[in-house]
MDAnalysis code that builds the backbone (N, CA, C; Angstrom):
import MDAnalysis as mda
import numpy as np

u = mda.Universe.empty(306, n_residues=102, atom_resindex=np.repeat(np.arange(102), 3), trajectory=True)
u.add_TopologyAttr("name", ["N", "CA", "C"] * 102)
u.add_TopologyAttr("resid", np.arange(1, 103))
u.add_TopologyAttr("resname", ["MET", "HIS", "LYS", "PHE", "LEU", "TYR", "LYS", "GLU", "ILE", "ALA", "GLU", "THR", "SER", "PRO", "THR", "ILE", "ASP", "TYR", "LEU", "GLU", "VAL", "GLN", "SER", "PHE", "GLU", "MET", "ASN", "VAL", "TYR", "LEU", "ILE", "GLN", "ILE", "SER", "ILE", "GLY", "GLY", "THR", "THR", "GLY", "PHE", "VAL", "PHE", "ASP", "ASP", "GLU", "ASP", "ARG", "PRO", "MET", "ARG", "PHE", "HIS", "ASN", "ALA", "GLY", "HIS", "ILE", "ARG", "GLU", "ALA", "PHE", "ALA", "GLN", "CYS", "GLU", "VAL", "LYS", "GLN", "SER", "VAL", "MET", "THR", "HIS", "ASP", "THR", "PRO", "TYR", "GLU", "GLU", "MET", "ILE", "GLY", "ASN", "PRO", "PRO", "LYS", "ALA", "ALA", "THR", "PRO", "MET", "ALA", "LEU", "PRO", "PHE", "SER", "MET", "THR", "MET", "PRO", "TYR"])
u.atoms.positions = np.array([
    [-8.742, 11.327, 6.841],
    [-7.623, 10.431, 6.736],
    [-6.348, 11.265, 6.598],
    [-5.285, 10.804, 7.207],
    [-4.005, 11.508, 7.241],
    [-3.251, 11.334, 5.920],
    [-2.446, 12.329, 5.565],
    [-1.558, 12.237, 4.402],
    [-0.138, 12.077, 4.925],
    [0.512, 10.979, 4.560],
    [1.919, 10.785, 4.878],
    [2.721, 11.167, 3.640],
    [3.612, 12.121, 3.765],
    [4.452, 12.515, 2.641],
    [5.627, 11.553, 2.548],
    [5.849, 11.001, 1.358],
    [6.915, 10.023, 1.197],
    [8.280, 10.597, 1.565],
    [8.534, 11.853, 1.207],
    [9.851, 12.431, 1.501],
    [10.108, 12.479, 3.004],
    [9.066, 12.683, 3.808],
    [9.226, 12.669, 5.265],
    [9.484, 11.252, 5.771],
    [8.819, 10.281, 5.168],
    [9.053, 8.888, 5.544],
    [10.492, 8.503, 5.218],
    [10.960, 8.892, 4.044],
    [12.328, 8.567, 3.628],
    [13.361, 9.228, 4.540],
    [13.065, 10.415, 5.022],
    [14.008, 11.138, 5.879],
    [14.022, 10.614, 7.315],
    [12.868, 10.200, 7.835],
    [12.769, 9.834, 9.247],
    [12.802, 8.332, 9.507],
    [12.562, 7.508, 8.497],
    [12.560, 6.039, 8.634],
    [11.733, 5.568, 9.831],
    [10.455, 5.885, 9.864],
    [9.647, 5.503, 11.026],
    [9.363, 3.997, 11.063],
    [8.951, 3.532, 12.232],
    [8.442, 2.170, 12.345],
    [6.992, 2.209, 11.893],
    [6.661, 1.391, 10.907],
    [5.309, 1.344, 10.353],
    [4.607, 0.147, 10.969],
    [3.510, 0.409, 11.660],
    [2.767, -0.660, 12.313],
    [2.063, -1.552, 11.300],
    [1.503, -0.944, 10.268],
    [0.719, -1.687, 9.277],
    [0.880, -1.013, 7.927],
    [1.230, -1.788, 6.920],
    [1.380, -1.277, 5.560],
    [0.472, -2.107, 4.664],
    [-0.448, -1.435, 3.989],
    [-1.375, -2.117, 3.085],
    [-1.103, -1.672, 1.655],
    [-0.755, -2.631, 0.818],
    [-0.568, -2.392, -0.604],
    [-1.929, -2.593, -1.256],
    [-2.468, -1.553, -1.843],
    [-3.757, -1.663, -2.526],
    [-3.485, -1.787, -4.018],
    [-3.793, -2.969, -4.548],
    [-3.507, -3.295, -5.941],
    [-4.704, -2.961, -6.813],
    [-4.435, -2.248, -7.896],
    [-5.470, -1.898, -8.861],
    [-5.049, -2.397, -10.240],
    [-5.908, -2.251, -11.210],
    [-5.605, -2.677, -12.571],
    [-4.445, -1.861, -13.138],
    [-3.801, -2.394, -14.160],
    [-2.735, -1.716, -14.893],
    [-1.484, -1.475, -14.036],
    [-1.171, -2.392, -13.132],
    [0.038, -2.298, -12.309],
    [0.139, -0.987, -11.538],
    [-0.945, -0.581, -10.924],
    [-0.948, 0.601, -10.074],
    [-1.175, 0.131, -8.642],
    [-0.270, 0.548, -7.762],
    [-0.368, 0.202, -6.354],
    [-0.330, 1.481, -5.535],
    [-1.251, 1.610, -4.589],
    [-1.250, 2.707, -3.628],
    [-0.935, 2.112, -2.267],
    [-0.325, 2.903, -1.394],
    [0.092, 2.425, -0.082],
    [-0.643, 3.196, 1.002],
    [-1.271, 2.435, 1.885],
    [-1.895, 3.000, 3.073],
    [-1.114, 2.464, 4.268],
    [-0.716, 3.349, 5.174],
    [0.064, 2.920, 6.324],
    [-0.570, 3.396, 7.628],
    [-0.193, 2.726, 8.702],
    [-0.569, 3.144, 10.051],
    [0.706, 3.274, 10.867],
    [0.854, 4.432, 11.499],
    [1.990, 4.699, 12.373],
    [1.444, 5.287, 13.661],
    [1.651, 4.569, 14.762],
    [1.228, 5.089, 16.066],
    [-0.236, 5.447, 16.149],
    [-1.109, 4.669, 15.546],
    [-2.539, 4.932, 15.613],
    [-3.072, 5.885, 14.552],
    [-2.201, 6.438, 13.727],
    [-2.620, 7.331, 12.643],
    [-2.530, 6.569, 11.328],
    [-3.614, 6.594, 10.552],
    [-3.680, 5.863, 9.288],
    [-3.899, 6.837, 8.141],
    [-3.230, 6.558, 7.031],
    [-3.423, 7.395, 5.851],
    [-2.632, 6.865, 4.672],
    [-2.817, 7.505, 3.536],
    [-2.120, 7.124, 2.312],
    [-0.791, 7.866, 2.215],
    [0.115, 7.302, 1.440],
    [1.412, 7.917, 1.171],
    [1.257, 8.817, -0.048],
    [1.714, 10.060, 0.082],
    [1.588, 11.063, -0.980],
    [2.956, 11.464, -1.507],
    [2.999, 11.860, -2.780],
    [4.240, 12.310, -3.396],
    [4.435, 13.810, -3.176],
    [5.473, 14.369, -3.796],
    [5.790, 15.793, -3.643],
    [4.753, 16.712, -4.259],
    [3.920, 16.177, -5.143],
    [2.909, 16.996, -5.814],
    [1.538, 16.866, -5.161],
    [1.520, 16.368, -3.920],
    [0.300, 16.231, -3.120],
    [-0.735, 15.305, -3.776],
    [-0.224, 14.237, -4.411],
    [-1.091, 13.211, -4.993],
    [-0.735, 11.874, -4.351],
    [-1.697, 10.957, -4.260],
    [-1.331, 9.631, -3.747],
    [-0.176, 9.072, -4.579],
    [0.857, 8.602, -3.908],
    [2.044, 8.104, -4.600],
    [1.742, 6.765, -5.230],
    [2.018, 6.656, -6.524],
    [1.785, 5.409, -7.260],
    [3.066, 4.600, -7.328],
    [2.911, 3.320, -7.085],
    [4.011, 2.379, -7.234],
    [3.624, 1.449, -8.371],
    [4.631, 0.878, -9.065],
    [4.320, 0.097, -10.258],
    [4.680, -1.378, -10.172],
    [5.343, -1.787, -9.085],
    [5.610, -3.208, -8.880],
    [6.040, -3.441, -7.435],
    [6.091, -4.700, -7.043],
    [6.423, -5.050, -5.663],
    [7.834, -4.602, -5.290],
    [8.767, -4.720, -6.224],
    [10.131, -4.295, -5.953],
    [10.224, -2.809, -5.656],
    [9.477, -2.019, -6.385],
    [9.441, -0.570, -6.176],
    [8.964, -0.260, -4.761],
    [7.951, -0.963, -4.292],
    [7.420, -0.769, -2.937],
    [8.467, -1.167, -1.905],
    [9.070, -2.340, -2.097],
    [10.064, -2.829, -1.132],
    [11.259, -1.880, -1.030],
    [11.727, -1.381, -2.156],
    [12.848, -0.432, -2.151],
    [12.466, 0.872, -1.453],
    [11.268, 1.352, -1.704],
    [10.837, 2.632, -1.143],
    [10.745, 2.603, 0.378],
    [10.430, 1.442, 0.951],
    [10.252, 1.334, 2.398],
    [11.337, 0.487, 3.066],
    [12.437, 0.242, 2.353],
    [13.515, -0.598, 2.884],
    [14.131, -0.031, 4.163],
    [14.154, 1.281, 4.307],
    [14.762, 1.901, 5.477],
    [13.844, 1.876, 6.700],
    [12.606, 1.455, 6.528],
    [11.631, 1.432, 7.620],
    [11.477, 0.027, 8.181],
    [11.169, -0.031, 9.462],
    [10.757, -1.308, 10.043],
    [9.247, -1.403, 9.827],
    [8.819, -2.452, 9.148],
    [7.394, -2.659, 8.877],
    [6.953, -3.884, 9.674],
    [6.076, -3.674, 10.633],
    [5.655, -4.766, 11.515],
    [4.727, -5.757, 10.816],
    [3.794, -5.245, 10.008],
    [2.866, -6.113, 9.279],
    [2.573, -5.484, 7.933],
    [2.568, -6.316, 6.883],
    [2.245, -5.807, 5.552],
    [1.346, -6.793, 4.821],
    [0.375, -6.251, 4.107],
    [-0.588, -7.059, 3.360],
    [-0.840, -6.420, 2.006],
    [-1.431, -7.214, 1.102],
    [-1.860, -6.696, -0.195],
    [-3.343, -6.995, -0.366],
    [-4.074, -5.998, -0.836],
    [-5.478, -6.185, -1.193],
    [-5.619, -5.878, -2.681],
    [-6.621, -6.465, -3.304],
    [-6.843, -6.218, -4.728],
    [-8.299, -5.823, -4.929],
    [-8.505, -4.763, -5.659],
    [-9.859, -4.308, -5.941],
    [-10.027, -4.246, -7.457],
    [-11.088, -4.855, -7.924],
    [-11.378, -4.820, -9.352],
    [-12.858, -4.502, -9.552],
    [-13.178, -3.728, -10.544],
    [-14.581, -3.375, -10.795],
    [-15.308, -4.392, -11.668],
    [-14.660, -5.489, -12.028],
    [-15.197, -6.347, -13.068],
    [-16.037, -7.533, -12.597],
    [-16.098, -7.832, -11.296],
    [-16.835, -9.017, -10.863],
    [-18.279, -9.035, -11.375],
    [-18.992, -7.968, -11.105],
    [-20.399, -7.920, -11.502],
    [-20.550, -7.851, -13.024],
    [-19.588, -7.272, -13.706],
    [-19.672, -7.148, -15.158],
    [-19.587, -8.504, -15.850],
    [-18.923, -9.479, -15.204],
    [-18.782, -10.790, -15.831],
    [-19.697, -11.830, -15.203],
    [-20.701, -11.366, -14.447],
    [-21.699, -12.277, -13.909],
    [-21.385, -12.861, -12.548],
    [-20.298, -12.441, -11.925],
    [-19.992, -12.912, -10.577],
    [-20.826, -12.141, -9.567],
    [-21.019, -12.710, -8.381],
    [-21.786, -11.995, -7.361],
    [-21.042, -10.736, -6.911],
    [-21.763, -9.795, -6.289],
    [-21.097, -8.583, -5.790],
    [-19.966, -8.949, -4.833],
    [-18.940, -8.122, -4.818],
    [-17.790, -8.415, -3.968],
    [-18.126, -8.224, -2.499],
    [-17.290, -8.822, -1.662],
    [-17.480, -8.744, -0.221],
    [-17.309, -7.314, 0.269],
    [-17.932, -7.016, 1.396],
    [-17.848, -5.676, 1.967],
    [-16.428, -5.336, 2.410],
    [-15.681, -6.338, 2.864],
    [-14.295, -6.116, 3.253],
    [-13.391, -6.910, 2.322],
    [-12.389, -6.272, 1.761],
    [-11.507, -6.980, 0.826],
    [-10.631, -8.007, 1.547],
    [-10.271, -9.039, 0.819],
    [-9.383, -10.045, 1.362],
    [-7.962, -9.484, 1.349],
    [-7.263, -9.638, 2.452],
    [-5.893, -9.158, 2.557],
    [-4.956, -10.355, 2.636],
    [-3.993, -10.404, 1.730],
    [-3.008, -11.475, 1.703],
    [-1.678, -10.947, 2.227],
    [-0.886, -11.795, 2.894],
    [0.418, -11.337, 3.382],
    [1.277, -10.817, 2.234],
    [2.030, -9.777, 2.509],
    [2.937, -9.178, 1.529],
    [4.308, -9.070, 2.182],
    [5.291, -9.733, 1.614],
    [6.639, -9.719, 2.172],
    [7.360, -8.430, 1.778],
    [7.970, -7.791, 2.771],
    [8.753, -6.585, 2.504],
    [10.215, -6.916, 2.257],
    [10.559, -8.200, 2.230],
    [11.930, -8.625, 1.998],
    [12.204, -8.717, 0.506],
    [13.308, -8.122, 0.082],
    [13.687, -8.190, -1.329],
    [14.168, -9.598, -1.652],
    [13.675, -10.186, -2.744],
    [14.163, -11.506, -3.147],
    [15.600, -11.389, -3.639],
    [16.341, -12.461, -3.487],
    [17.749, -12.476, -3.924],
    [17.896, -13.076, -5.275],
])
């Protein structure tokens, strides 16, 4: 999987074909993007997956980019722990607006 450096994205403002916000517990969001057939996570300056802490933070970070499609997925380890059936093989993706609310 490809590593997209956030500083390069901020400098070049590419058109992002697909942006997936992966939501985890404790307000941690990771971003996976696809640009021109290449897919990968967004990394920070310290070569770690870049963590975002809310929807506004994500929208501000990618405001300079044209994002053709964006979705949010949520993964939690707790379904089986509370007696629910095992989760689906593919996570449900909900639309995610990249427009800042007024």
